[in-house]
MARMARPA-997507 format. One record per residue (C-alpha): residue number from 1; residue in three letters; x, y, z. Coordinates in Angstrom, 3 decimals, m for minus. Layout:
[pt NUM,"ala",[X,Y,Z]] ...
END
This chain:
[pt 1,"met",[33.332,m66.456,22.393]] [pt 2,"arg",[35.831,m65.350,19.804]] [pt 3,"arg",[34.026,m67.513,17.262]] [pt 4,"ile",[30.679,m65.862,18.069]] [pt 5,"leu",[32.208,m62.418,17.625]] [pt 6,"lys",[33.603,m63.424,14.252]] [pt 7,"ile",[30.213,m64.726,13.141]] [pt 8,"ala",[28.496,m61.517,14.351]] [pt 9,"gly",[31.068,m59.411,12.546]] [pt 10,"ala",[30.557,m61.397,9.358]] [pt 11,"val",[26.786,m60.924,9.602]] [pt 12,"val",[27.183,m57.169,10.092]] [pt 13,"leu",[29.539,m57.032,7.139]] [pt 14,"val",[27.091,m58.933,4.960]] [pt 15,"leu",[24.208,m56.664,6.002]] [pt 16,"leu",[26.286,m53.549,5.399]] [pt 17,"thr",[27.327,m54.855,1.990]] [pt 18,"ala",[23.706,m55.648,1.181]] [pt 19,"val",[22.581,m52.160,2.147]] [pt 20,"leu",[25.346,m50.601,0.083]] [pt 21,"cys",[24.419,m52.729,m2.921]] [pt 22,"leu",[20.650,m52.251,m2.640]] [pt 23,"pro",[20.579,m49.032,m4.730]] [pt 24,"phe",[22.151,m50.981,m7.585]] [pt 25,"phe",[19.437,m53.654,m7.472]] [pt 26,"ile",[16.428,m51.365,m6.915]] [pt 27,"asn",[15.221,m49.651,m10.055]] [pt 28,"val",[13.812,m46.489,m8.542]] [pt 29,"glu",[12.527,m45.391,m11.960]] [pt 30,"gln",[9.794,m48.026,m11.626]] [pt 31,"phe",[8.242,m45.834,m8.952]] [pt 32,"lys",[8.094,m42.708,m11.153]] [pt 33,"pro",[4.713,m43.521,m12.808]] [pt 34,"met",[3.245,m44.261,m9.397]] [pt 35,"leu",[4.690,m41.105,m7.851]] [pt 36,"glu",[3.546,m38.934,m10.791]] [pt 37,"ser",[0.084,m40.493,m10.689]] [pt 38,"glu",[m0.328,m40.056,m6.940]] [pt 39,"leu",[0.888,m36.447,m7.046]] [pt 40,"ser",[m1.366,m35.730,m10.038]] [pt 41,"thr",[m4.367,m37.206,m8.239]] [pt 42,"ala",[m3.617,m35.335,m5.010]] [pt 43,"leu",[m3.120,m31.969,m6.759]] [pt 44,"asn",[m5.747,m32.419,m9.489]] [pt 45,"arg",[m3.021,m31.389,m11.946]] [pt 46,"glu",[m0.712,m33.296,m14.220]] [pt 47,"val",[2.666,m33.719,m12.515]] [pt 48,"lys",[5.804,m34.657,m14.436]] [pt 49,"leu",[9.088,m35.689,m12.825]] [pt 50,"gly",[12.603,m35.904,m14.225]] [pt 51,"his",[15.129,m38.674,m13.606]] [pt 52,"leu",[14.763,m40.252,m10.154]] [pt 53,"lys",[17.592,m41.088,m7.792]] [pt 54,"leu",[17.425,m43.128,m4.591]] [pt 55,"ser",[19.460,m42.431,m1.454]] [pt 56,"leu",[18.817,m45.094,1.179]] [pt 57,"phe",[21.029,m43.486,3.809]] [pt 58,"ala",[19.243,m40.153,3.407]] [pt 59,"gly",[15.906,m41.885,3.046]] [pt 60,"gln",[14.891,m39.863,0.042]] [pt 61,"val",[14.065,m40.008,m3.646]] [pt 62,"thr",[15.065,m37.009,m5.742]] [pt 63,"ala",[13.895,m35.887,m9.164]] [pt 64,"asp",[16.031,m33.530,m11.215]] [pt 65,"asp",[12.971,m31.751,m12.614]] [pt 66,"leu",[9.384,m31.022,m11.555]] [pt 67,"ser",[6.481,m29.617,m13.541]] [pt 68,"val",[2.908,m29.058,m12.362]] [pt 69,"ser",[0.473,m28.121,m15.119]] [pt 70,"glu",[m1.704,m25.010,m15.110]] [pt 71,"asp",[m5.468,m24.937,m14.644]] [pt 72,"gln",[m6.885,m25.196,m18.172]] [pt 73,"ala",[m8.993,m22.079,m17.576]] [pt 74,"phe",[m5.785,m20.037,m17.206]] [pt 75,"gly",[m3.789,m21.222,m20.218]] [pt 76,"lys",[m0.968,m23.643,m20.898]] [pt 77,"pro",[2.177,m22.403,m19.100]] [pt 78,"ala",[3.153,m24.542,m16.104]] [pt 79,"phe",[1.752,m23.579,m12.717]] [pt 80,"ile",[5.028,m24.692,m11.104]] [pt 81,"his",[8.335,m25.516,m12.690]] [pt 82,"ala",[11.185,m26.426,m10.354]] [pt 83,"ala",[14.817,m27.463,m10.692]] [pt 84,"ser",[14.403,m30.442,m8.388]] [pt 85,"leu",[12.097,m32.316,m6.031]] [pt 86,"ala",[13.250,m34.327,m3.017]] [pt 87,"val",[10.828,m36.781,m1.430]] [pt 88,"gly",[11.736,m38.115,1.994]] [pt 89,"ala",[10.324,m41.573,2.742]] [pt 90,"glu",[10.310,m44.148,5.518]] [pt 91,"ile",[12.897,m46.767,4.514]] [pt 92,"trp",[11.493,m50.028,5.927]] [pt 93,"pro",[7.981,m49.751,4.423]] [pt 94,"phe",[9.696,m48.839,1.159]] [pt 95,"leu",[12.129,m51.790,1.255]] [pt 96,"met",[9.768,m54.439,2.600]] [pt 97,"ser",[6.474,m53.686,0.830]] [pt 98,"arg",[7.319,m50.951,m1.684]] [pt 99,"lys",[4.996,m48.538,0.132]] [pt 100,"leu",[5.935,m44.886,m0.273]] [pt 101,"val",[5.230,m43.183,3.066]] [pt 102,"val",[6.252,m39.551,2.545]] [pt 103,"thr",[7.902,m37.732,5.455]] [pt 104,"tyr",[8.929,m34.529,3.671]] [pt 105,"leu",[8.855,m32.774,0.327]] [pt 106,"thr",[11.444,m30.213,m0.738]] [pt 107,"ile",[10.961,m28.232,m3.946]] [pt 108,"asp",[14.054,m26.293,m4.973]] [pt 109,"gln",[14.135,m23.149,m7.138]] [pt 110,"pro",[10.517,m23.300,m8.286]] [pt 111,"gln",[8.969,m20.691,m10.533]] [pt 112,"ile",[5.362,m20.280,m9.390]] [pt 113,"ala",[2.698,m18.198,m11.130]] [pt 114,"leu",[m0.353,m17.136,m9.096]] [pt 115,"val",[m2.973,m15.616,m11.405]] [pt 116,"gln",[m6.402,m14.206,m10.596]] [pt 117,"ala",[m9.311,m13.927,m13.011]] [pt 118,"pro",[m11.875,m11.064,m12.998]] [pt 119,"ser",[m14.334,m13.447,m11.288]] [pt 120,"gly",[m12.024,m13.552,m8.279]] [pt 121,"asn",[m10.956,m17.161,m8.903]] [pt 122,"trp",[m7.269,m18.019,m8.699]] [pt 123,"asn",[m5.374,m20.513,m10.803]] [pt 124,"phe",[m4.623,m22.474,m7.617]] [pt 125,"ser",[m8.294,m22.611,m6.600]] [pt 126,"ser",[m8.690,m26.050,m8.197]] [pt 127,"leu",[m5.591,m27.566,m6.552]] [pt 128,"gly",[m6.601,m30.743,m4.769]] [pt 129,"ala",[m10.228,m30.469,m5.878]] [pt 130,"ala",[m11.993,m33.671,m6.927]] [pt 131,"lys",[m11.959,m34.231,m10.642]] [pt 132,"pro",[m15.319,m34.371,m12.407]] [pt 133,"ser",[m14.191,m37.540,m14.146]] [pt 134,"ala",[m12.682,m40.676,m12.586]] [pt 135,"pro",[m9.150,m40.133,m11.268]] [pt 136,"ala",[m6.185,m41.556,m13.063]] [pt 137,"val",[m5.542,m45.206,m12.235]] [pt 138,"pro",[m2.390,m45.531,m10.130]] [pt 139,"ala",[0.428,m47.710,m11.320]] [pt 140,"pro",[0.099,m51.434,m10.415]] [pt 141,"gly",[1.205,m52.244,m6.887]] [pt 142,"ser",[1.140,m48.592,m5.773]] [pt 143,"thr",[m0.529,m47.224,m2.697]] [pt 144,"pro",[m2.136,m43.808,m2.206]] [pt 145,"leu",[0.248,m41.005,m1.304]] [pt 146,"asn",[0.235,m40.179,2.393]] [pt 147,"leu",[m1.039,m36.595,2.494]] [pt 148,"glu",[0.083,m36.156,6.086]] [pt 149,"val",[3.613,m34.892,5.483]] [pt 150,"lys",[5.787,m33.814,8.379]] [pt 151,"arg",[7.419,m31.038,6.382]] [pt 152,"val",[6.944,m29.361,3.004]] [pt 153,"glu",[9.599,m26.892,1.888]] [pt 154,"ile",[9.987,m24.510,m1.016]] [pt 155,"thr",[13.507,m23.104,m1.242]] [pt 156,"asn",[14.888,m20.197,m3.260]] [pt 157,"gly",[11.720,m19.843,m5.317]] [pt 158,"gln",[10.281,m17.123,m7.504]] [pt 159,"leu",[6.628,m16.150,m7.114]] [pt 160,"lys",[4.680,m14.027,m9.573]] [pt 161,"leu",[1.245,m12.604,m8.674]] [pt 162,"ser",[m0.732,m11.211,m11.597]] [pt 163,"arg",[m4.162,m10.795,m13.208]] [pt 164,"thr",[m5.541,m12.250,m16.419]] [pt 165,"glu",[m6.912,m8.818,m17.388]] [pt 166,"gly",[m6.006,m5.188,m16.784]] [pt 167,"his",[m2.808,m3.187,m16.862]] [pt 168,"trp",[m1.721,m4.130,m13.350]] [pt 169,"lys",[1.988,m4.692,m13.021]] [pt 170,"pro",[2.710,m8.179,m11.591]] [pt 171,"leu",[4.123,m8.365,m8.088]] [pt 172,"met",[7.354,m10.359,m8.173]] [pt 173,"leu",[8.730,m12.113,m5.087]] [pt 174,"gln",[12.232,m13.539,m5.142]] [pt 175,"gln",[14.211,m15.837,m2.846]] [pt 176,"val",[10.921,m17.303,m1.677]] [pt 177,"asn",[11.250,m19.801,1.171]] [pt 178,"leu",[8.076,m21.537,2.367]] [pt 179,"asp",[7.980,m24.004,5.252]] [pt 180,"leu",[4.903,m26.098,6.146]] [pt 181,"arg",[5.032,m28.269,9.261]] [pt 182,"asp",[2.823,m31.312,9.938]] [pt 183,"phe",[1.045,m30.673,6.674]] [pt 184,"ser",[m2.375,m32.231,6.321]] [pt 185,"ala",[m5.182,m31.367,3.953]] [pt 186,"gln",[m7.720,m32.168,6.665]] [pt 187,"asn",[m6.240,m30.156,9.538]] [pt 188,"ala",[m4.718,m26.784,10.298]] [pt 189,"phe",[m0.930,m26.635,9.977]] [pt 190,"pro",[1.737,m24.036,10.846]] [pt 191,"phe",[3.590,m22.250,8.068]] [pt 192,"ser",[6.154,m19.541,7.488]] [pt 193,"leu",[7.038,m17.647,4.336]] [pt 194,"ala",[9.923,m15.277,3.698]] [pt 195,"ala",[10.628,m13.468,0.427]] [pt 196,"lys",[12.336,m10.470,m1.139]] [pt 197,"val",[10.203,m8.045,m3.154]] [pt 198,"ala",[11.538,m7.264,m6.622]] [pt 199,"gly",[12.257,m3.539,m6.601]] [pt 200,"gly",[13.140,m3.420,m2.919]] [pt 201,"gly",[11.866,m4.689,0.409]] [pt 202,"ser",[10.959,m7.968,2.064]] [pt 203,"ile",[7.878,m9.843,3.289]] [pt 204,"arg",[7.507,m12.391,6.055]] [pt 205,"leu",[4.379,m14.352,7.038]] [pt 206,"glu",[3.981,m16.730,9.974]] [pt 207,"gly",[0.870,m18.459,11.183]] [pt 208,"gln",[m1.537,m21.329,10.676]] [pt 209,"ala",[m3.544,m22.341,7.625]] [pt 210,"gly",[m6.077,m25.029,6.927]] [pt 211,"pro",[m7.872,m27.243,6.672]] [pt 212,"ile",[m7.598,m27.012,2.884]] [pt 213,"asn",[m10.954,m26.111,1.340]] [pt 214,"pro",[m11.669,m29.143,m0.906]] [pt 215,"ala",[m13.780,m27.098,m3.343]] [pt 216,"asp",[m11.494,m24.055,m3.630]] [pt 217,"ala",[m7.962,m24.047,m2.213]] [pt 218,"ala",[m7.970,m20.233,m2.327]] [pt 219,"met",[m10.768,m20.268,0.257]] [pt 220,"thr",[m8.581,m21.992,2.860]] [pt 221,"pro",[m8.764,m20.175,6.220]] [pt 222,"leu",[m5.626,m18.793,7.820]] [pt 223,"his",[m4.393,m16.696,10.708]] [pt 224,"ala",[m0.999,m15.058,10.432]] [pt 225,"ser",[1.315,m12.273,11.475]] [pt 226,"leu",[2.667,m10.086,8.696]] [pt 227,"asp",[5.986,m8.248,8.619]] [pt 228,"val",[6.720,m6.060,5.585]] [pt 229,"ala",[9.978,m4.110,5.538]] [pt 230,"gln",[11.023,m1.189,3.316]] [pt 231,"val",[8.945,m2.056,0.242]] [pt 232,"asp",[9.494,0.486,m2.527]] [pt 233,"leu",[5.984,1.374,m3.754]] [pt 234,"ala",[7.047,2.707,m7.142]] [pt 235,"arg",[9.731,0.167,m8.101]] [pt 236,"ser",[7.667,m2.823,m6.943]] [pt 237,"gly",[4.608,m1.664,m8.908]] [pt 238,"met",[2.418,m1.600,m5.798]] [pt 239,"asn",[1.364,1.984,m6.622]] [pt 240,"asp",[m0.493,0.978,m9.808]] [pt 241,"phe",[m3.725,2.496,m8.520]] [pt 242,"ala",[m2.034,5.819,m7.744]] [pt 243,"pro",[1.180,6.271,m9.775]] [pt 244,"asp",[1.957,9.631,m8.154]] [pt 245,"val",[2.355,7.976,m4.749]] [pt 246,"ala",[5.853,6.782,m3.847]] [pt 247,"gly",[7.898,5.923,m0.801]] [pt 248,"leu",[9.206,3.087,1.357]] [pt 249,"val",[6.516,1.218,3.302]] [pt 250,"ser",[6.898,m1.082,6.297]] [pt 251,"leu",[4.024,m2.860,8.003]] [pt 252,"gln",[3.571,m5.037,11.051]] [pt 253,"gly",[0.207,m6.591,11.713]] [pt 254,"thr",[m1.951,m9.644,12.235]] [pt 255,"gly",[m4.736,m10.957,10.058]] [pt 256,"ser",[m7.359,m13.673,9.831]] [pt 257,"ser",[m9.126,m14.879,6.710]] [pt 258,"asp",[m11.978,m17.276,6.031]] [pt 259,"gly",[m10.877,m17.380,2.402]] [pt 260,"arg",[m13.149,m14.537,1.339]] [pt 261,"leu",[m12.791,m11.755,3.919]] [pt 262,"leu",[m9.476,m10.717,5.429]] [pt 263,"gln",[m9.520,m8.908,8.763]] [pt 264,"leu",[m6.189,m7.102,9.099]] [pt 265,"ser",[m4.934,m4.698,11.743]] [pt 266,"gly",[m1.543,m3.266,12.467]] [pt 267,"lys",[0.830,m0.357,12.066]] [pt 268,"leu",[2.116,0.977,8.750]] [pt 269,"lys",[5.148,3.232,8.459]] [pt 270,"ala",[5.816,5.264,5.315]] [pt 271,"glu",[9.205,6.889,4.774]] [pt 272,"lys",[10.235,9.301,2.017]] [pt 273,"leu",[6.544,9.529,1.205]] [pt 274,"lys",[5.388,11.412,m1.894]] [pt 275,"leu",[1.639,11.927,m2.371]] [pt 276,"ala",[1.421,14.295,m5.358]] [pt 277,"lys",[2.920,14.372,m8.843]] [pt 278,"gln",[4.838,17.576,m8.185]] [pt 279,"gly",[5.604,16.627,m4.599]] [pt 280,"thr",[8.978,15.845,m3.092]] [pt 281,"pro",[9.689,13.069,m0.545]] [pt 282,"ala",[8.802,13.909,3.029]] [pt 283,"thr",[11.722,14.091,5.428]] [pt 284,"arg",[9.723,12.718,8.347]] [pt 285,"pro",[7.984,9.303,8.446]] [pt 286,"leu",[4.224,8.907,8.629]] [pt 287,"glu",[2.756,6.180,10.824]] [pt 288,"phe",[m0.701,4.703,10.366]] [pt 289,"asp",[m2.516,2.514,12.909]] [pt 290,"phe",[m5.350,0.770,11.095]] [pt 291,"ala",[m7.989,m1.948,11.077]] [pt 292,"val",[m9.451,m3.002,7.728]] [pt 293,"ser",[m11.914,m5.581,6.415]] [pt 294,"his",[m10.874,m6.611,2.897]] [pt 295,"asp",[m12.763,m8.712,0.324]] [pt 296,"leu",[m10.102,m10.909,m1.293]] [pt 297,"arg",[m12.162,m11.653,m4.394]] [pt 298,"lys",[m13.609,m8.198,m5.092]] [pt 299,"his",[m10.530,m6.170,m4.035]] [pt 300,"ser",[m12.679,m3.886,m1.927]] [pt 301,"gly",[m13.047,m3.158,1.736]] [pt 302,"thr",[m13.768,m0.897,4.656]] [pt 303,"leu",[m11.203,1.024,6.642]] [pt 304,"gln",[m12.833,0.632,10.031]] [pt 305,"ser",[m10.302,2.743,11.884]] [pt 306,"gly",[m7.215,4.644,10.859]] [pt 307,"asp",[m5.083,6.969,12.957]] [pt 308,"ile",[m2.400,8.909,11.088]] [pt 309,"his",[0.557,9.998,13.217]] [pt 310,"ile",[3.104,12.569,12.102]] [pt 311,"gly",[5.076,13.133,15.251]] [pt 312,"gly",[2.567,14.538,17.746]] [pt 313,"ala",[m0.011,15.404,15.059]] [pt 314,"val",[m2.896,12.943,14.791]] [pt 315,"ala",[m5.621,12.691,12.141]] [pt 316,"his",[m8.386,10.113,11.766]] [pt 317,"leu",[m9.167,8.417,8.449]] [pt 318,"thr",[m12.112,6.089,7.752]] [pt 319,"gly",[m14.092,5.015,4.703]] [pt 320,"thr",[m14.337,2.483,1.902]] [pt 321,"tyr",[m12.449,1.491,m1.232]] [pt 322,"ala",[m13.511,m0.652,m4.167]] [pt 323,"glu",[m11.886,m1.763,m7.385]] [pt 324,"gln",[m13.965,m0.684,m10.379]] [pt 325,"gly",[m12.578,m1.674,m13.745]] [pt 326,"glu",[m8.964,m0.568,m13.727]] [pt 327,"ala",[m9.386,2.005,m10.970]] [pt 328,"met",[m9.509,1.905,m7.193]] [pt 329,"val",[m12.379,4.145,m6.119]] [pt 330,"leu",[m12.090,5.740,m2.678]] [pt 331,"asn",[m14.715,7.229,m0.411]] [pt 332,"met",[m12.856,8.472,2.662]] [pt 333,"lys",[m13.195,11.037,5.403]] [pt 334,"leu",[m10.281,12.703,7.177]] [pt 335,"ala",[m10.558,14.664,10.411]] [pt 336,"gly",[m7.532,16.318,11.981]] [pt 337,"pro",[m8.290,18.672,14.865]] [pt 338,"ser",[m5.691,21.129,16.187]] [pt 339,"met",[m2.619,19.443,14.723]] [pt 340,"pro",[0.698,21.154,15.588]] [pt 341,"val",[2.088,22.881,12.508]] [pt 342,"thr",[5.674,22.117,13.482]] [pt 343,"glu",[4.885,18.382,13.183]] [pt 344,"leu",[3.139,18.724,9.821]] [pt 345,"glu",[5.602,20.980,8.055]] [pt 346,"thr",[7.868,18.179,6.834]] [pt 347,"leu",[4.914,16.447,5.111]] [pt 348,"leu",[3.759,19.501,3.159]] [pt 349,"pro",[6.313,19.090,0.319]] [pt 350,"ala",[4.992,15.534,m0.240]] [pt 351,"leu",[1.591,17.100,m0.956]] [pt 352,"ala",[3.203,19.631,m3.341]] [pt 353,"ile",[2.225,22.479,m1.002]] [pt 354,"val",[4.610,25.361,m1.739]] [pt 355,"phe",[5.210,28.509,0.317]] [pt 356,"pro",[6.783,31.758,m0.900]] [pt 357,"ser",[10.484,31.329,m1.545]] [pt 358,"gly",[12.553,31.523,1.642]] [pt 359,"ser",[9.564,31.287,3.985]] [pt 360,"arg",[8.188,28.617,6.298]] [pt 361,"leu",[5.419,28.175,8.820]] [pt 362,"glu",[6.328,28.313,12.472]] [pt 363,"gly",[4.040,27.467,15.391]] [pt 364,"gly",[0.261,27.283,15.580]] [pt 365,"thr",[m2.227,24.531,14.769]] [pt 366,"leu",[m3.994,23.224,11.681]] [pt 367,"ser",[m7.501,21.721,11.715]] [pt 368,"val",[m8.964,19.929,8.699]] [pt 369,"thr",[m12.226,18.194,7.850]] [pt 370,"leu",[m12.013,16.613,4.409]] [pt 371,"ala",[m13.886,14.166,2.218]] [pt 372,"met",[m12.005,12.272,m0.521]] [pt 373,"ala",[m13.906,10.608,m3.357]] [pt 374,"gly",[m13.187,9.138,m6.778]] [pt 375,"pro",[m10.434,7.055,m8.390]] [pt 376,"ala",[m7.203,7.051,m6.412]] [pt 377,"asp",[m5.274,8.556,m9.343]] [pt 378,"lys",[m7.908,11.270,m9.912]] [pt 379,"leu",[m9.020,11.921,m6.385]] [pt 380,"val",[m11.216,14.908,m5.536]] [pt 381,"thr",[m10.875,16.271,m2.005]] [pt 382,"thr",[m13.337,18.747,m0.544]] [pt 383,"gly",[m13.787,20.258,2.886]] [pt 384,"ser",[m12.501,22.962,5.169]] [pt 385,"leu",[m9.259,23.906,6.841]] [pt 386,"ala",[m8.248,26.420,9.491]] [pt 387,"leu",[m4.792,27.563,10.507]] [pt 388,"asp",[m4.523,29.436,13.812]] [pt 389,"asn",[m1.880,31.446,15.643]] [pt 390,"thr",[1.019,30.779,13.336]] [pt 391,"arg",[3.816,32.783,11.739]] [pt 392,"leu",[5.058,32.804,8.132]] [pt 393,"thr",[8.729,33.510,8.718]] [pt 394,"gly",[10.809,35.019,5.943]] [pt 395,"phe",[7.760,36.610,4.304]] [pt 396,"asp",[6.667,40.231,4.825]] [pt 397,"leu",[3.064,40.380,3.632]] [pt 398,"ser",[2.841,44.112,4.284]] [pt 399,"lys",[5.866,44.775,2.094]] [pt 400,"arg",[4.442,42.614,m0.666]] [pt 401,"met",[1.285,44.732,m0.448]] [pt 402,"ser",[3.351,47.933,m0.553]] [pt 403,"ser",[0.563,50.128,m1.888]] [pt 404,"ile",[m1.718,49.233,0.984]] [pt 405,"glu",[1.166,49.555,3.410]] [pt 406,"lys",[1.765,53.199,2.381]] [pt 407,"leu",[m1.888,54.131,2.241]] [pt 408,"ala",[m2.853,52.501,5.497]] [pt 409,"gly",[0.251,53.313,7.500]] [pt 410,"ile",[1.029,49.642,8.190]] [pt 411,"lys",[4.368,48.815,9.729]] [pt 412,"gly",[6.005,45.908,7.909]] [pt 413,"gly",[8.406,43.320,9.266]] [pt 414,"pro",[10.443,40.277,8.163]] [pt 415,"asn",[7.699,37.864,9.247]] [pt 416,"thr",[3.934,37.730,8.914]] [pt 417,"glu",[1.992,36.973,12.057]] [pt 418,"ile",[m1.252,35.139,11.273]] [pt 419,"gln",[m4.078,35.073,13.779]] [pt 420,"thr",[m6.216,32.813,11.651]] [pt 421,"val",[m6.728,31.696,8.063]] [pt 422,"ser",[m9.624,29.507,6.978]] [pt 423,"ala",[m11.206,28.386,3.711]] [pt 424,"ala",[m13.456,25.893,2.020]] [pt 425,"val",[m11.242,23.966,m0.395]] [pt 426,"arg",[m11.554,21.623,m3.338]] [pt 427,"val",[m8.446,19.804,m4.553]] [pt 428,"ala",[m8.715,17.959,m7.888]] [pt 429,"pro",[m6.436,16.978,m10.782]] [pt 430,"glu",[m7.337,20.223,m12.572]] [pt 431,"gly",[m6.230,22.349,m9.633]] [pt 432,"thr",[m7.211,23.708,m6.229]] [pt 433,"thr",[m10.107,26.050,m5.491]] [pt 434,"ala",[m10.468,28.044,m2.269]] [pt 435,"gln",[m13.748,29.717,m1.361]] [pt 436,"asp",[m14.861,31.796,1.623]] [pt 437,"met",[m11.276,32.623,2.522]] [pt 438,"arg",[m10.719,34.616,5.692]] [pt 439,"leu",[m7.266,35.768,6.757]] [pt 440,"val",[m6.668,37.840,9.887]] [pt 441,"val",[m3.220,39.442,10.103]] [pt 442,"pro",[m2.871,41.735,13.156]] [pt 443,"ala",[m0.496,44.101,11.328]] [pt 444,"leu",[m2.859,44.459,8.379]] [pt 445,"gly",[m6.430,43.654,9.225]] [pt 446,"glu",[m8.864,41.183,7.754]] [pt 447,"val",[m8.585,39.763,4.230]] [pt 448,"thr",[m11.354,37.830,2.482]] [pt 449,"gly",[m11.830,36.396,m0.989]] [pt 450,"ala",[m11.517,33.339,m3.216]] [pt 451,"gly",[m9.354,31.943,m5.988]] [pt 452,"thr",[m7.580,29.050,m7.615]] [pt 453,"val",[m4.171,27.385,m7.741]] [pt 454,"ser",[m3.337,25.582,m10.983]] [pt 455,"pro",[m1.455,22.252,m11.119]] [pt 456,"ala",[1.632,24.347,m12.000]] [pt 457,"asn",[1.097,26.427,m8.806]] [pt 458,"ala",[m0.098,29.525,m10.699]] [pt 459,"leu",[m2.258,31.802,m8.521]] [pt 460,"asp",[m5.469,33.598,m9.494]] [pt 461,"phe",[m7.175,35.140,m6.445]] [pt 462,"lys",[m9.522,38.074,m5.998]] [pt 463,"met",[m9.276,39.426,m2.480]] [pt 464,"ser",[m10.444,42.298,m0.360]] [pt 465,"ala",[m8.571,43.782,2.623]] [pt 466,"met",[m10.323,45.600,5.452]] [pt 467,"val",[m7.295,47.578,6.725]] [pt 468,"his",[m6.850,49.519,9.894]] [pt 469,"gly",[m4.061,52.047,10.315]] [pt 470,"ser",[m3.029,55.690,10.497]] [pt 471,"gly",[m1.876,56.390,6.958]] [pt 472,"leu",[m3.547,58.163,4.074]] [pt 473,"leu",[m6.518,55.840,4.302]] [pt 474,"ala",[m7.082,56.395,7.993]] [pt 475,"val",[m10.124,58.405,6.960]] [pt 476,"ala",[m11.236,55.404,4.972]] [pt 477,"asn",[m11.034,53.016,7.887]] [pt 478,"asn",[m13.266,49.954,7.415]] [pt 479,"thr",[m13.335,50.590,3.674]] [pt 480,"pro",[m12.543,47.341,1.759]] [pt 481,"ile",[m9.553,47.563,m0.570]] [pt 482,"pro",[m9.825,45.077,m3.433]] [pt 483,"phe",[m6.691,43.457,m4.840]] [pt 484,"thr",[m5.580,40.409,m6.801]] [pt 485,"val",[m2.958,37.788,m6.112]] [pt 486,"gln",[m1.231,36.305,m9.114]] [pt 487,"gly",[2.186,34.878,m9.906]] [pt 488,"thr",[3.043,31.540,m8.293]] [pt 489,"cys",[2.974,30.017,m4.830]] [pt 490,"ser",[6.720,30.539,m4.516]] [pt 491,"asp",[6.542,34.127,m5.834]] [pt 492,"pro",[3.084,35.673,m5.302]] [pt 493,"val",[2.321,39.070,m6.839]] [pt 494,"phe",[m0.167,41.404,m5.084]] [pt 495,"arg",[m1.883,44.142,m7.122]] [pt 496,"pro",[m4.242,46.339,m5.058]] [pt 497,"asp",[m6.815,48.448,m6.959]] [pt 498,"val",[m6.315,51.616,m4.899]] [pt 499,"lys",[m7.727,54.000,m7.571]] [pt 500,"ala",[m11.054,52.264,m7.452]] [pt 501,"val",[m11.200,52.711,m3.676]] [pt 502,"val",[m10.268,56.430,m3.812]] [pt 503,"lys",[m12.724,57.072,m6.617]] [pt 504,"glu",[m15.486,55.320,m4.774]] [pt 505,"lys",[m14.679,57.184,m1.573]] [pt 506,"ala",[m14.581,60.538,m3.410]] [pt 507,"lys",[m17.986,59.824,m4.950]] [pt 508,"ser",[m19.354,59.005,m1.557]] [pt 509,"ala",[m17.902,62.196,0.035]] [pt 510,"ala",[m19.140,64.428,m2.830]] [pt 511,"gly",[m22.591,62.929,m2.573]] [pt 512,"asp",[m22.739,63.554,1.143]] [pt 513,"leu",[m21.598,67.212,0.637]] [pt 514,"leu",[m24.143,67.847,m2.139]] [pt 515,"arg",[m26.971,66.371,m0.115]] [pt 516,"gly",[m25.948,68.548,2.839]] [pt 517,"leu",[m25.864,71.746,0.738]] [pt 518,"leu",[m29.206,71.097,m0.875]] [pt 519,"gly",[m30.738,70.269,2.406]] [pt 520,"gly",[m29.464,73.554,3.930]] [pt 521,"arg",[m31.003,75.708,1.138]] [pt 522,"lys",[m34.403,74.149,1.646]] [pt 523,"lys",[m34.262,75.212,5.200]] 
END
């Protein structure tokens, strides 16, 4: 028995010694041409590997460099360049018959460039596509690469998304980690992707993709959940279409794509939002529940539903968008009925809406019906708005209109109560125009008129006040008093033309007296 144990121990020792010595007798470099050829054939791109190393215990072959060539239609820089490639393989097929059965691929620190042409084609569209000419002949004794890989990993990568034409700033993703499980070109496979956005924020995708479209890899269908956190619109360059827009955006949603159309729905949250050049960041977040159909090749789509929430205020946004040249052209409609002013007030600075210094709106509701059309950076907004039952605290309109106050016997106060204010508006890069304005202030009367606000907030309005009171103009009740509003939004200047009213009223009274006298003589 002891002799048998000694023999068994000697056999184990010999086998262990043989296994330890195998790496010294196997020239793993002989497999490099085969591995490069098989990878090149599978990807339809030239693949170059650095020095190979074999680890039998780990069951893997590593290369200290990896390069995958670019599609010739997109230039010469490498599509992928990585610090290393690790190929996991089944040991016994490798040792006994030199067959390379891949179990996993790990690409470390790759630099990947994803580029789209004006046609909508991507530089990865041709990955895996059949070559028009005969494929490269594999190295003698090699077998085709097993495309059913249990796991494909990209670790600590850098991903750059850009265009071949236009001024668009590339989107840079850092610390990219991609994990594909049970990868197969012929079947759907689960995947997850996590990355940091250069400039601030992070992105995470999880779902299923595949089967790989053999004619165009970019047309591969997928279904995934999307989680975007605190992406800085300005610093990341994602506000290229509208440079005046800034803020931190988070998004949670789900989407499905057939490779051409993406159906995406979810909730977007915008913090510190700025929507106008002269605006300041909003102090309250905006939330947006949406469903959109997006054409991945044409960069256009339809916003099928969109509910904007600012606290308890809700507005509805729908419409279309389409990339035209180097602009994103919008055609949208916004409807916001009876939105509480207290909820909206914190967003007004983001729109560069300025009130007289020291004043603010308090209470009431705002209703808007607006149409937005044109390039996103030169948008023209038209429609109507109405503000009801609110108060402009810290602003005494009667005092500002001191001449009318004295003539009409109006009692001023520290605040201005507003029954209603409505107007037809047009907001464009050259300024804001308000037509058919109607303002009803119980302490004053009814004010009507029209005017403009320049991009620098300079006012130029021609108004008319129908006052009611007990002052010097009590006899002129229901007589319009024209005045102008100039200055700026933060410091408006009211200049009533009282002389014109008195002169007109005197003319009217003299005419009535003359007609009465003449009429009496005839009798």
